[in-house]
N, C-alpha and C positions, 0 to 999 in steps of 0.2 A: 804329189800327194805329200802333205805335211806330216810331222810327227803327230799332231793332233788328229789328223785323219786316220792314222794308223791306230789311235787309241779310242776312237768313237765307240766301239763295241765294249771296251773296258769301261768307259765312262758311263755308258747307259746301263750296264749290268751293276755297276756300283751303286746307282741310283734307284733303279727300278727292277733289278733281278731279270727274270725271263718274261716279264710283261711286254706286250707289243705296244701299249699306250702308257704314257706317263703324264704328269703335271709338273711343270717346271717350278722354280722358286717364286715366279710372279703369277702363278696360277693359270698359266697357258697350258692348254692340252697339246701334246706333241706325241708323234708316232715314230717308233723305232726305224721303220722302213722309209721315213721322210728325211732322213739326214741329208742336209744340204739342198733339199728340194724347195726352192724359192717360189715355185708355183703352188705349193700346198699351204693351206692355213695351218697345217700341223708340222710344217717343216721346223728343224732344229740344227743347231751347231754347237760345238764345244765352246765354252766361255770360261775365261779365267776368273775365280772368285776374287783373288787379289791380282791385279794386273801385273804383267811382267815389268812394266815401266815403274812399279812400285814395289819391286822386289819379289814378286810372285814367281813360282816355279811351275814346271810342266809335270808336277807330281799329281797323281790321281786325286789326292786330298785338295788340290786347288783347282780342279777341273769340274765343270758341271754342264749338263745339257740344258740349253736355253733356246726358246723359240727364236726363229730368225727375226721376227718382228720385234721382239724384246731386245735382242742383241743390237739391232740396228738403232733403237732408241738409245741404248747405253753408249754406243759408238759415237753418236751425234750429240752427246752432251758437251 
């Protein structure tokens, strides 16, 4: 389990509070309980707003919940 996995709950609460469902920055619906669930259309992972390769940090202000589908698009650019 990575540092980011340990922060999933914190990142979710930072963006959505105690809601069970949220909408990521790209308007995708995601569900709290579907963290890392690649079989769910509501699955999500933690994403860096500013990538580490460009000086981004592991701070809460640089992390966001993002649908797995969207994260895969961003990774493959």
